[in-house]
N, C-alpha and C positions, 0 to 999 in steps of 0.2 A: 424488612431490616435487620441488618447489623446490631447486634449489642451495644456499637459501641459509639450507633445516633449517626447525624449525617457524614458523607465527607467533603469537606469543603476545598475551594481549590485559588488559586494566585494563578491569575495570567504573567509566567513571566517574560516580558516585552522586547528585553535584552536577551534573554535567550542565542547563543551566536550557533547556526549549522554550518559549518564551513565546508562544506561540497557547492551548497546554492548559493556559494562566493568565487565556488571557483575557474575560475574565465571561460575551462572545455565541456568545463557542467553544463555553465551560461550558453553555450553555444549551441550547445548540442540540444538543452532544453528548449532553443529559439526554433531550431532547426526542425527538431518533431512539434512543434507547434505546443508548447508544454509550460512554457513560463508566465504566460500572464494569466494560466489554469491551478498555477499547483501555489501550495499553504500548506508551510510547515509552522507549527506551534507550539508554545511547551509550557506545561501549569506544572505548578509546586500540588498537592496533598498531604491535611493533617491527620490522616490515621495509616495505621499498618493494612497493605493492600494483600487482601489474600482467595484464591484461588473461588473459593466457596462462595464469594461475596463479590464475582464479576456485575451479576444482573443491577446490584441496589451500588455498586460503583460506577455501570456507567449512564445507570438513572439519573444517580446523583451529579455526575458530571457533566449529564446537558441538560441539568436545570437550574443548574446552581449559577446565581446573578453573576457573579466573576465569568463567568463562562458566556453566559446570554448574552451579557455585552459586549464581547471582545471574540468569541469564537466566530473569523469570518464564512459566507459564504458566498457565492454567485447573484449576481443579480440578473435580472431579463436584460439591462442593457452592458452586458458585458464589463460590470467593476464588479463589486463586491460591498459587504458590508455586514455587521452582527447578525448572529441567528437570528438575535432582537424574540424568540420565544421561550420559556423555558419547555424544555420536552420533559412529558409525564410518558409514555411508550416507543421503545427501543428494541429496535430488530437487528438481530445483531448474534455472530459464529465471529467463535476465536478457529484464527490460523496457527498451521501450524510452522515456527520455530527453531531450529534446531542450529542450522548451519554458521558455522562461523568465517569459514574460505569461501569464494570461487568456482572450486572444482568441480563443479559442479555442472557448470556448461561448459568443459572439456568431451561431456557427452555430447555434444552437439556437433563436435566435429568428427563426423562420422563419413563423411562424401556421399551421403543423400543427403542432409540438410546444409551443413558447412562444409566446407572445404575445410584441411589442415592449415591452410593460410589464412583462414576465419573469413574469406567469401563465403557469401551466403548464396544457396545454390539457388535460379529463379527458376517459376513455372510458368504455366500458362494461366493467364491472369484470371481467376474468378472474383464473383463479389459475396460478399455479407451483409447483412442489414445490421448497425450502428445502434438507428434511432431504435430505442426497449419500447417506445408509448406510442401506440397503436393506434391511439386516439388523437395524433397528432399530424394527421399525411405533410403535413406538407415541410415537419423537421424530418423526414425522412432523410438517412443519409447512409453511403455502402463502403464497407471501407473493402478497397484491393486486397485478394493476395495472390502476390505476382512473384512469391519464392516462398521455398520451402517452409523457412522461419514460420512466419506470420501463418502457413498452411498449418502447420506443428500446434499452435500455439491456441489458432482461434476456432478450426475447424474442426470436427468430428464423421465419423466417417459416414452419418445419413448425409450430409455437404457435398463429401471429396469423395470421390471411388477409390483412387489408389491411395489416402490416405493411410492405411495398416502398412503402406511399404517404407513411412516416416515413424509410422505412431509410435514406437518398442523404442525410439532416443532418451524419449525419458520418460521414467515413470510414472504409476500414478503417484507414487509417497515422491517425488518427486516435484510436481507439482503442484501438491498443496502447498512444500512451503514457502513462506512470505518471499524469501530470499528470487524464486522464480517467478512468484506471479506481480515481484517490483519491477525483472525483468519485463517481463509481459507488459506490463502498463506503459512502459515506456517505449519497447517495440512496437506496439498499437500506435501511439502517439497523439495529439487531440486530432481537430478537423480539419488542418491543414498541413499536414507529417509529409515533410519529406523524407524518406526511408533511408535507411543504409544500406550499402553493397558491403560492408563488411562488419561482422559481427562485436568486433570487439568494444568501439562506441561504448555500445548497450553494456558490455560485461562489465568495463571502466567505473560508465555512470552510474550502472548498477549498485558498483562496490564501493564507491565513494559515498552513496548515498545511504545504503543499507550500515555505513559503518556508523553514518548517524544518530541513527534511529535505533536501535539497536546495541544493549547492553549484554555485554560481556564478564563472566569473573574467575576466579581460576579455581581447578579444582585441587585442594589438595588434602593429603594427610594426618594427623596428627598424634601424637603419640601415641595417644588410646587405640588410632587406627579409626577413630572418624574422617566420613567426609566433613570437611569444609570449605564453604565455600563464600569468597571474599573476593572486594576491587580489583579489578585486571592491573596493574600498573608497568606490564612489560616480564619479559623473563620467559622460559620454556612452560613453565606449565601448563596439563589440558587444561583447553578454554571450556567451559558451556555458558552459554545462552540465559539469560536468566527473566528477559524481557516476554509480556506476554503481548499477542496480539489479539486486533480484536477487530472484524470488520462492523462499521457501520450503514446495515442496509436501509432502513429510514427511521426515522425520528420526526414524530409526529405531539404536537400535545391536541388531547384529544378534547376539548373544554375552552381553546380559544378561535372558535367562531371561524376555524380553515378548514373546515368538511375532511380533517385528515386527512390532509394536504400536508406531503413533508418538509420539516424548513429546511434543509440541510440542498438539494437539488431542484431545478426548475422543470427540470425532465428525466427522464429512466435514456442514459446511453450509456453503450459499453463500456467506454472509459472514463466516466462517472467515479467515483471511489471516496470515501473516505476510512479511514484508520486511526484508532487509539491506542499506545504505544503504551506499555506501560512497563516502566522501570522500578519494583518493588523495593531493591535498596535502597536509592535514594530520593524515595518518595516522588518520583515524577513522570507525567506524562505529557505524549507527544501527539499532534495533529498532523495527519496527510490529509490533503484535501485535494481533491483535482475534480474543475467542472469543468466538460465542452462548450 
C-alpha cells in the first residue's frame, strides 16, 4: 500500500466524451455492432498517481464503493448494471501508449493490406474462434477473415500460411501501442459487425476516440535547461503522452462466494475488454469497457 493510504474515487457522471456524440462515430459503432456494448466512464481521484503504485491504484479503484456502485458491466440479458461487488484481486498489464498522431496507419497502405486509395484488399475467407470459453460450446462464435487487414491484426503464422507476406506491415512495437489496439478492436467489432471496404472509417473513428481518452502535454525547456511538462493548450511545442493505460484481464472478489468469477465479464470473448486510463496531471481516470 502506498504510504499516503488508499486512493478514493468519485464518479464523474457529467464528464463528456465528444467522440461518442459525434454522428459519424455513432453511425460507425452501430454498423460495427459495438454501440450497445461500449461504455466510457470517468472518475476523479484524490492522491498523486505514481507509476510504482499502479497495483495499489487499480486494486483501490475496483474496490472503492463509489466505483462498485457506478462502474457498469454487461448482464446476461444484454443490459448493464453496476459491478456490485468490491474487487480484491486484479490481473492487469500496462499497454504502451506513446503516439500523438495516426501516422502509424499510413504503413497499412502498402498495396498488400490496403491500397493507396484506402480500399482494404480482400482474401479467401477463413475463420478463427472468437469465444474463448471452452466450457460453453453453445457460445462458440467464429470471426470471418475475409480481408488482409483482419488477417494482419487477428492471425498468426500458425493459422495462416501466407501471413508472412503481409506480417511485416506493422512492427511488434507498432502492435503494442494502444492506438493500434484501439484500432484493432474497431476492426473486429461485435457479433453482428458489418465490415468496411475502406480503412478510413476505422482510422478516423480511432483518432476521435483516442483523442477523448489520452492526455498529452507539452515538452518545453525552461531557462535552466530543464524539461518541463505542462498541459497542452495548442501551439507548436512537441507533445508527449502523459496517460498510463492498463488493460484489466480479470477482476475477482475471492471472499464473495462467487467462485473466483470475473465480475466484469460474463464470458471470455475475443473483443471483450476493459481498460483503465490514468491522467496523473488532472488526477482523472477513464474506463473503456466493451462486452459482446
